[in-house]
N, C-alpha and C positions, 0 to 999 in steps of 0.2 A: 581485750583487756577487761577487766574487772571490774566492778563497781561498787561503791560504798554504799550503806544505808542514805545517806547523803546524796546521792549524785542527784537527784532531781531539785533538789534544794538549789544545790549548786547551779543547775542550768537556770532554774527560777531566778536569780540573784545576777543572772547575764555573767556570770564565773568566765574567765578565759583559761581551759580545759585543757592540759596536757597529760601525755605519758608517764608518768613515775613509779617507778619499779611493780611495773605489772599493771597499773591502777590506775584508770580515769580520774586525774586531781586536778583540784582548782589553784593555777599558780598565780590571780591575782580576781579583785573584784575591782575594787575602782584605782588601785595604783598600787606599788607597794612602798613607796614611800609613806603616804597617805595613812594604808594599813600599818607599817610602821610604827609611826609616829602614835597610833590610836593604842597598840601594844605597852606602851612608853609611858603616855600620857592619861590613859583611860581604861581600856579593858575591848580585848579581841577573843571571840571562840573560832578556833581554829576545826577542822575535820583531819582528825589521823587515827582514822578506822581504818587503814591500809596495813597499821602498825601487826606484828603477829604476837600473838598468845598461846604460851603452852603452860599447861598442871604437869608438875611432878608431885607424884603423893605415893606414900608407903614408907615403912620404919628406915630403907637406906637412902629414903631422898636429901639426906644431907650429906651424908659420905660419897655419893653419887655427885650432887651438886660442887663440892668441895673438889672433888675429884677436875672436874672438868671449867669451873670457872675460877680468875684471876683473884678474885679477894678475898677476905675472911666469910664466908657466908655462917659459920657458926655463930656472927657475932649480931646476925638480923635476930631480930627479936619476933613474937606474931605479934602485928599491925604494922612494922617499920618494910624500910625497901632499903635497896643497895644496887649502889652502878657495879658494872663488872664487864667483863670480858670472855668470851672464849676463847682459846688460845689452843691452835693446833700442832703439832708434833714437832714442828719448827720453830715456835714461838713468835708465830705468825697469828693476826688476830683476826678468830674466823668472824667473828661479828662483836659489837657493842651491846650490852642490852642493860636491864631494869631488874631483880630479883623483887620480889613481893613476896613475905613468909605470911601465909594466909592463917595459918594455924601450925600446931607444933610439929608435924610430918607433909605439909602438902604448902607445895611455892608457885607460884603462876610467875614465868620468864614471860617478857616482853622486850620482843626482836624488831630489829628493819625490817621494814617491808621486804624491798627487793631481796632480802637474805631467807626469808621463811622457810623456801623448801630447801635451802641449803641448812640452816640452823637446822630443822625439825630431822635432816639425813645425818647429820654430827651427831645430834644425841640420843637416836638409835644406834647410832654405832657404837658407842662407846658407852651405854647403858643393860648390856646382856648381864652382866655379871653383879649386878645388883637388883635386890628384891624392893622394886617401885614401879609405879604404873605412869606412862606419859599420856599425854592427850594435846592434839594441835586442837584447840576453841579461837582458832584464826578467824574462820567464815563465821561465827556465829557471836563474833565479840563485836562491839563496834564501839569508837574510844573519841569524845573530846574533850581538847585542851582547851582553857579559861586562863587568858594571859593580860595580867597589865595591874598597875598600882589600884583599880577598883572590882579587881576579878571577887575579893574575899565579900565584899557589898553585897556586888550580883548572885554570887551563887548561896548566899545567906538568907538570902530575900528569896530565890527558887523554892530551896528547904524549907523556909521557917524556922529556920535555926542557925544562928551563928555558928559557923564550921571552924572549931578549932583544931587546925592537924600540921603539927611541925612538920618542917623538913622534911623528905622520905618518909612521911608516915602517910598512915591511910586510913580509915576508918568505911564501916558497909552499913547502908542505908536499903530501907524500904521507901520506893516512888512508885506512883499508881501501881502497887501492888508486884512490881517486879524489884529484883535485887540490882544494888549499886554500888560501885566503889568511887569513894575518893578520895584521892590520893596528892599528894604536893611532891612532884619529881620534875617541875617542868625545865625546860630548856631554850629559855628564852634569855633570862638572865633579871626578869622582872617576878612579884609575886604573882603565883599562877596555879590550880588548880587543874585535875585530870579525873574526869567522868568516864568510866566503865561500865557497861551493860548490855545484855541484849539487844541486837539490831532492831528489833521491832520499836524497844524504847529511844533509840537515837534522836531519829526525827522530831519525836516530842518534844526530847529537852532541847535539842537546838533553836525550836522555834519557839518556847518557852522564853528562850535563852534570850530571843532576838527580841522579842515584845515584851518582857520587863524589863530588859537591860535597855532600851531607851533613855530611862533619864540618866544612862550612866556612859551614854556614846558608846557602845557596843558595836562593835562592826565585825564582819564575818574576816578573817584570813588566811591568805593564799600561802604554797609552799613559797614564794617569791619573800615575801616578810618573814618569815618563818627562816629562812636563810640569810638574812641578813641579820637578825635578831641574836641567830646562836652565833652567827664569825664576830659580832659587837662583845662577845662573853669569851671567844675564841675556840668554842667548841667543835669539835670534830664531826664531819659527816662521815658516817661508813661509803666506800668505795672513793671517794676524794681524798681525807686525808689519811685515813687508814684502811688497812687491807689485811689479807692473808700473808700478805710480806715483810708486814710494819710490826716491829716489837712492842709492845708495852712502852719499853726505855726509851726507844727510838721516839713514840709517839708523845712522849712524855706522860704516860698513864700508868707511872708507877707506883702512883698514891692509892690507884685500885687493884696494886700488885698484890699478893701477901707473900714472900718469900719462904717463910716459915714452916708453908707446911707442903707436899708435896702434890703437885697438879701436873697436869700435860701441859708440856713444853717448859716448863719451870727450865730445865738444864740449858737449853736453848735461850732462854731470855737472860739466864746468867752468864753466855757468852757474849751476847749483846753487849751488854752492859762492861764489857772488860773491851769487848774489840771493835764494835763499833761507832762511826764517826758521824753516822746520818741521825739529823738531830731536827725534830719541829720547832719551829719560829714561829711567831707573830708579829708583825709589823703593820705600821701605818704609813701611807706615800707623807713624805717632806712637800717633793717637785709635783705639780699637777699629774694627774692622770690615773687609771682605774685598772689594779692589777686583777688578771683571769687565770684560773684553772690551766695548766701549762705554760704560761711562760716560764723565760729563764731568769733565775738569780744571779746577778754575776756580780764581782768585787770592782773596786776603785780603778783596775787594772785590766777588765773587760772580760775575767776568765770566769768559766763559769763553776759557779760555788753549790747549785740546786736547783730546785720550780719550785712555783707556786702552784699548791693542788686546791684554796678557794681564795677566790677573791671579788671583792666588792665595793660600793660606795657606800658611808656608812650615812646614813641619814640622821643617825644622833650627833654624828661629828664633823658629818660634813666633810668628808678624807674620806681617798682610796684606804681600803684596809684590808688581810688577806693572812692569810698560813701558810706556811710552804716548810720543805727541809731543805737544810743548806749542809755540807758532808765535810765542815771544819768548824775551831772553835769560835764561839759565838759570847758575845755579853752583851747584857738590856744598854740601849742607846747607841750603840755601835750602826753605823751607815751600811745598807748594804745595797743595792740596784737593780730595778728591777727593768728588762727590756720589754719593751713595749711597742709596737709596729717597727721593729728593730734603732731606738732611741735607748739608751741609757735616762732611767727615768730614777732618782734618790727615793729611798724610803730608809726608815729605821725601827729599827728591832724595840719591841718593847714589851712593859709586862703587863699581864690582864689582869683584870679586866679591861677592855677600851670602854665601855657601859658601865659607870655606879650606879646602881638603882636605889 
């Protein structure tokens, strides 16, 4: 398994370590609920250096990205970022990612750790007819996420300036004589920022965030709380909630899918809109019980209508919550049932977000 630049820091903090996407990563330090509430109430820092980063540069980089990405790349201004999908020839989601526009002809793509090799092969396969250069900088780039209502105060104190960055924007600064990108594209639903830098700078930043962050009640946060935080917002996890067989329409991701342009998989997505009955839902438990990935979703007569793809206990709402797919029409507020240990447990289909920060 690979290690991030912060591996030794996690060991020193007595983190519980697990395999995630081929990396050995911290799943928790003090406990998932403690860490979750720290992000909701104060500020937490996450090691997300396992994420992948690719550079696409050249005069045809824009038209290349328009072909492989679902969203409207042309709308990204320099200094801005955009949530996106790679889609395959069947309309399925190869990966979800964020595209940063670094300058007129240069972009950075941030992809999921478990998909780095697959995504790299995918973009190389499809860029042969375009005049642009690809570079995989994943192994040289570290990433720390700073999340929570006090995150702006913390990073402003670290960098000795008020960091005014709008959502899905970023800025470049010099810190310790090294380049650093600060962005605002967090995945928790709370205020937050991301710090991209070369590996050697990441441990320095981590220690400063913990030392200076004491007055803001900062805590390191593991993958366990990262999961509960994103589920309160209904955010997808690749491999659980979306994959190569799921279209953006089925995953409620048409808001990042521009059907006014041509791109790989567009016709299959249009077909999905007309013919697919599979649809993602978000739900919370009414009866006592915690849903888990793979649990059956049934109707009030006991008929199987789908399955849970992500489920957990929400520390904010003190109830079970989840994401799943069902194969029939549904409305917000309707009841479904989750089969937990062969017992039918009532849940309600809800509108997002579960957390309102």
